N, CA and C atoms as an extended XYZ file, in Angstrom:
258
Properties=species:S:1:pos:R:3:atomname:S:1:resname:S:1:resid:I:1 pbc="F F F"
N         7.619       -5.337        5.758 N   MET     1
C         6.849       -4.666        6.737 CA  MET     1
C         5.572       -4.232        6.028 C   MET     1
N         4.448       -4.217        6.819 N   MET     2
C         3.229       -3.787        6.271 CA  MET     2
C         2.699       -2.452        6.954 C   MET     2
N         2.176       -1.660        6.103 N   TRP     3
C         1.529       -0.352        6.521 CA  TRP     3
C         0.118       -0.266        6.218 C   TRP     3
N        -0.637        0.233        7.119 N   VAL     4
C        -2.056        0.365        6.845 CA  VAL     4
C        -2.513        1.821        7.292 C   VAL     4
N        -3.132        2.537        6.323 N   CYS     5
C        -3.532        3.957        6.639 CA  CYS     5
C        -4.901        3.810        7.292 C   CYS     5
N        -5.000        4.325        8.509 N   ASP     6
C        -6.268        4.339        9.204 CA  ASP     6
C        -6.678        5.713        9.567 C   ASP     6
N        -7.411        6.401        8.673 N   GLY     7
C        -7.749        7.820        8.857 CA  GLY     7
C        -6.507        8.700        8.905 C   GLY     7
N        -6.234        9.298       10.014 N   MET     8
C        -5.029       10.096       10.174 CA  MET     8
C        -3.891        9.339       10.831 C   MET     8
N        -4.110        8.017       11.078 N   LEU     9
C        -3.087        7.244       11.617 CA  LEU     9
C        -2.530        6.313       10.598 C   LEU     9
N        -1.297        5.801       10.891 N   CYS    10
C        -0.663        4.900       10.004 CA  CYS    10
C        -0.167        3.702       10.879 C   CYS    10
N        -0.669        2.439       10.621 N   VAL    11
C        -0.281        1.346       11.378 CA  VAL    11
C         0.882        0.585       10.770 C   VAL    11
N         2.037        0.604       11.497 N   CYS    12
C         3.192        0.005       10.952 CA  CYS    12
C         3.548       -1.246       11.877 C   CYS    12
N         3.381       -2.449       11.354 N   ASP    13
C         3.687       -3.689       12.105 CA  ASP    13
C         2.975       -3.642       13.538 C   ASP    13
N         1.760       -3.176       13.565 N   GLY    14
C         1.007       -3.189       14.816 CA  GLY    14
C         1.181       -1.905       15.670 C   GLY    14
N         2.194       -1.092       15.363 N   MET    15
C         2.443        0.109       16.069 CA  MET    15
C         1.716        1.277       15.348 C   MET    15
N         1.208        2.189       16.160 N   MET    16
C         0.494        3.313       15.604 CA  MET    16
C         1.433        4.505       15.389 C   MET    16
N         1.411        5.131       14.180 N   TRP    17
C         2.085        6.325       13.896 CA  TRP    17
C         1.097        7.395       13.544 C   TRP    17
N         1.413        8.700       13.877 N   VAL    18
C         0.584        9.716       13.599 CA  VAL    18
C         0.941       10.426       12.301 C   VAL    18
N        -0.004       10.580       11.385 N   CYS    19
C         0.204       11.242       10.160 CA  CYS    19
C         0.400       12.781       10.399 C   CYS    19
N         1.459       13.310        9.764 N   ASP    20
C         1.664       14.762        9.780 CA  ASP    20
C         1.129       15.377        8.446 C   ASP    20
N        -0.118       15.816        8.552 N   GLY    21
C        -0.691       16.272        7.308 CA  GLY    21
C        -1.138       15.046        6.488 C   GLY    21
N        -0.489       14.888        5.285 N   MET    22
C        -0.801       13.698        4.432 CA  MET    22
C         0.316       12.761        4.442 C   MET    22
N         1.399       13.134        5.278 N   MET    23
C         2.503       12.105        5.320 CA  MET    23
C         2.556       11.388        6.617 C   MET    23
N         3.088       10.216        6.641 N   CYS    24
C         3.252        9.394        7.887 CA  CYS    24
C         4.672        8.680        7.734 C   CYS    24
N         5.445        8.902        8.786 N   VAL    25
C         6.770        8.368        8.847 CA  VAL    25
C         6.692        6.961        9.567 C   VAL    25
N         7.068        5.936        8.876 N   CYS    26
C         7.108        4.616        9.414 CA  CYS    26
C         8.485        4.090        9.336 C   CYS    26
N         9.183        4.012       10.429 N   ASP    27
C        10.541        3.508       10.468 CA  ASP    27
C        11.437        4.170        9.491 C   ASP    27
N        11.239        5.374        9.278 N   GLY    28
C        12.111        6.111        8.342 CA  GLY    28
C        11.578        6.090        6.904 C   GLY    28
N        10.537        5.282        6.632 N   MET    29
C         9.920        5.274        5.400 CA  MET    29
C         8.649        6.155        5.325 C   MET    29
N         8.497        6.834        4.179 N   LEU    30
C         7.382        7.754        4.139 CA  LEU    30
C         6.195        6.997        3.617 C   LEU    30
N         4.968        7.325        4.240 N   CYS    31
C         3.758        6.814        3.720 CA  CYS    31
C         2.856        7.954        3.302 C   CYS    31
N         2.166        7.858        2.260 N   VAL    32
C         1.219        8.881        1.809 CA  VAL    32
C        -0.227        8.347        2.099 C   VAL    32
N        -0.885        9.077        3.009 N   CYS    33
C        -2.248        8.713        3.475 CA  CYS    33
C        -3.331        9.284        2.535 C   CYS    33
N        -4.153        8.463        1.988 N   ASP    34
C        -5.259        8.982        1.091 CA  ASP    34
C        -6.464        8.134        1.372 C   ASP    34
N        -7.146        8.386        2.450 N   GLY    35
C        -8.358        7.570        2.777 CA  GLY    35
C        -7.814        6.191        3.324 C   GLY    35
N        -8.196        5.207        2.671 N   MET    36
C        -7.766        3.832        3.027 CA  MET    36
C        -6.512        3.498        2.223 C   MET    36
N        -5.995        4.334        1.488 N   LEU    37
C        -4.848        3.993        0.696 CA  LEU    37
C        -3.583        4.584        1.317 C   LEU    37
N        -2.507        3.778        1.433 N   CYS    38
C        -1.296        4.183        2.010 CA  CYS    38
C        -0.163        3.616        1.204 C   CYS    38
N         0.500        4.527        0.520 N   VAL    39
C         1.607        4.005       -0.404 CA  VAL    39
C         2.975        4.253        0.316 C   VAL    39
N         3.676        3.225        0.554 N   CYS    40
C         4.965        3.344        1.231 CA  CYS    40
C         6.200        3.069        0.281 C   CYS    40
N         6.840        4.113       -0.033 N   ASP    41
C         7.983        4.021       -0.845 CA  ASP    41
C         7.713        3.354       -2.209 C   ASP    41
N         6.380        3.360       -2.649 N   GLY    42
C         5.986        2.790       -3.896 CA  GLY    42
C         6.130        1.259       -3.955 C   GLY    42
N         6.388        0.628       -2.761 N   MET    43
C         6.558       -0.831       -2.831 CA  MET    43
C         5.411       -1.567       -2.057 C   MET    43
N         5.068       -0.976       -0.914 N   LEU    44
C         4.001       -1.551       -0.050 CA  LEU    44
C         2.696       -0.706       -0.161 C   LEU    44
N         1.544       -1.277       -0.376 N   CYS    45
C         0.324       -0.506       -0.469 CA  CYS    45
C        -0.884       -1.170        0.069 C   CYS    45
N        -1.903       -0.492        0.354 N   VAL    46
C        -3.196       -1.078        0.793 CA  VAL    46
C        -4.271       -0.407       -0.051 C   VAL    46
N        -5.204       -1.273       -0.550 N   CYS    47
C        -6.345       -0.832       -1.300 CA  CYS    47
C        -7.593       -1.329       -0.722 C   CYS    47
N        -8.626       -0.481       -0.536 N   ASP    48
C        -9.824       -0.835        0.047 CA  ASP    48
C        -9.689       -1.730        1.352 C   ASP    48
N        -8.788       -1.434        2.140 N   GLY    49
C        -8.607       -2.111        3.383 CA  GLY    49
C        -7.935       -3.440        3.153 C   GLY    49
N        -7.629       -3.927        1.915 N   MET    50
C        -7.006       -5.209        1.675 CA  MET    50
C        -5.473       -4.911        1.461 C   MET    50
N        -4.689       -5.875        1.882 N   MET    51
C        -3.252       -5.781        1.817 CA  MET    51
C        -2.803       -6.134        0.428 C   MET    51
N        -1.721       -5.515       -0.063 N   CYS    52
C        -1.085       -5.856       -1.306 CA  CYS    52
C         0.413       -5.546       -1.270 C   CYS    52
N         1.176       -6.578       -1.404 N   VAL    53
C         2.614       -6.421       -1.360 CA  VAL    53
C         3.165       -6.402       -2.724 C   VAL    53
N         3.798       -5.280       -3.092 N   CYS    54
C         4.405       -5.184       -4.425 CA  CYS    54
C         5.965       -5.468       -4.399 C   CYS    54
N         6.348       -6.459       -5.224 N   ASP    55
C         7.755       -6.791       -5.204 CA  ASP    55
C         8.229       -6.801       -6.697 C   ASP    55
N         8.798       -5.719       -7.114 N   GLY    56
C         9.199       -5.631       -8.525 CA  GLY    56
C         7.979       -5.394       -9.386 C   GLY    56
N         7.726       -6.268      -10.313 N   MET    57
C         6.595       -6.138      -11.245 CA  MET    57
C         5.423       -6.996      -10.743 C   MET    57
N         5.599       -7.883       -9.762 N   LEU    58
C         4.586       -8.742       -9.290 CA  LEU    58
C         4.121       -8.334       -7.898 C   LEU    58
N         2.802       -8.644       -7.694 N   CYS    59
C         2.281       -8.334       -6.396 CA  CYS    59
C         1.501       -9.609       -5.826 C   CYS    59
N         1.582       -9.728       -4.509 N   ALA    60
C         0.753      -10.797       -3.874 CA  ALA    60
C        -0.515      -10.142       -3.452 C   ALA    60
N        -1.627      -10.555       -4.077 N   CYS    61
C        -2.890       -9.879       -3.863 CA  CYS    61
C        -3.676      -10.433       -2.730 C   CYS    61
N        -4.397       -9.585       -2.026 N   ASP    62
C        -5.434       -9.946       -1.091 CA  ASP    62
C        -6.639       -9.009       -1.308 C   ASP    62
N        -7.342       -9.233       -2.294 N   GLY    63
C        -8.418       -8.306       -2.641 CA  GLY    63
C        -8.421       -8.240       -4.227 C   GLY    63
N        -9.130       -7.230       -4.715 N   ASN    64
C        -9.298       -7.119       -6.180 CA  ASN    64
C        -8.346       -6.132       -6.838 C   ASN    64
N        -8.028       -5.010       -6.090 N   LEU    65
C        -7.145       -4.004       -6.757 CA  LEU    65
C        -5.970       -3.695       -5.775 C   LEU    65
N        -4.898       -3.182       -6.375 N   CYS    66
C        -3.789       -2.754       -5.597 CA  CYS    66
C        -3.108       -1.605       -6.359 C   CYS    66
N        -2.360       -0.812       -5.720 N   VAL    67
C        -1.617        0.339       -6.301 CA  VAL    67
C        -0.064        0.000       -6.202 C   VAL    67
N         0.582        0.028       -7.329 N   TYR    68
C         2.073       -0.064       -7.288 CA  TYR    68
C         2.690        1.159       -7.872 C   TYR    68
N         3.502        1.897       -7.091 N   ASP    69
C         4.238        2.988       -7.559 CA  ASP    69
C         3.308        3.943       -8.203 C   ASP    69
N         2.109        4.188       -7.566 N   GLY    70
C         1.233        5.173       -8.052 CA  GLY    70
C         0.371        4.798       -9.215 C   GLY    70
N         0.625        3.536       -9.755 N   MET    71
C        -0.147        3.145      -10.962 CA  MET    71
C        -1.139        2.014      -10.432 C   MET    71
N        -2.304        2.025      -11.126 N   LEU    72
C        -3.315        0.980      -10.724 CA  LEU    72
C        -2.963       -0.440      -11.351 C   LEU    72
N        -3.079       -1.432      -10.427 N   CYS    73
C        -2.931       -2.764      -10.923 CA  CYS    73
C        -4.201       -3.525      -10.735 C   CYS    73
N        -4.444       -4.556      -11.505 N   VAL    74
C        -5.606       -5.403      -11.281 CA  VAL    74
C        -5.209       -6.863      -10.914 C   VAL    74
N        -5.819       -7.314       -9.844 N   CYS    75
C        -5.505       -8.547       -9.280 CA  CYS    75
C        -5.955       -9.683      -10.239 C   CYS    75
N        -5.063      -10.581      -10.557 N   ASP    76
C        -5.387      -11.742      -11.424 CA  ASP    76
C        -4.994      -13.033      -10.573 C   ASP    76
N        -5.991      -13.561       -9.861 N   GLY    77
C        -5.651      -14.654       -9.052 CA  GLY    77
C        -4.890      -14.205       -7.763 C   GLY    77
N        -3.676      -14.766       -7.649 N   MET    78
C        -2.834      -14.330       -6.548 CA  MET    78
C        -1.707      -13.441       -7.001 C   MET    78
N        -1.791      -13.174       -8.297 N   LEU    79
C        -0.779      -12.198       -8.898 CA  LEU    79
C        -1.402      -10.877       -9.210 C   LEU    79
N        -0.595       -9.809       -9.375 N   CYS    80
C        -1.134       -8.516       -9.667 CA  CYS    80
C        -0.589       -8.117      -11.016 C   CYS    80
N        -1.433       -7.871      -11.966 N   VAL    81
C        -0.996       -7.487      -13.257 CA  VAL    81
C        -0.642       -6.028      -13.266 C   VAL    81
N         0.644       -5.666      -13.494 N   TYR    82
C         1.145       -4.331      -13.353 CA  TYR    82
C         0.972       -3.607      -14.754 C   TYR    82
N         0.287       -2.571      -14.681 N   ASP    83
C         0.147       -1.697      -15.884 CA  ASP    83
C        -0.383       -2.465      -17.111 C   ASP    83
N        -1.215       -3.538      -16.844 N   GLY    84
C        -1.792       -4.375      -17.922 CA  GLY    84
C        -1.028       -5.574      -18.378 C   GLY    84
N         0.225       -5.638      -17.934 N   VAL    85
C         1.029       -6.747      -18.309 CA  VAL    85
C         1.756       -7.297      -17.128 C   VAL    85
N         2.175       -8.629      -17.189 N   LEU    86
C         2.907       -9.220      -16.100 CA  LEU    86
C         4.349       -8.795      -16.193 C   LEU    86
């Protein structure tokens, strides 16, 4: 499932959810809204409006940067280098 933080709203699979403060509940999963960044359970995230799906240590990138579990990752082609290493 994909989450997108849109201001004070959180889009979950096309459905709109209202953020309660800095938190947004999406199908029981918690999302942390921070501008355009929405971290969902440390596995799904959005950076600069681009989608990034984190699965274990690898990410499928759509953009240049992504956040995995609160740490910054750099996109290397279609993979995301986690914490500087694959």
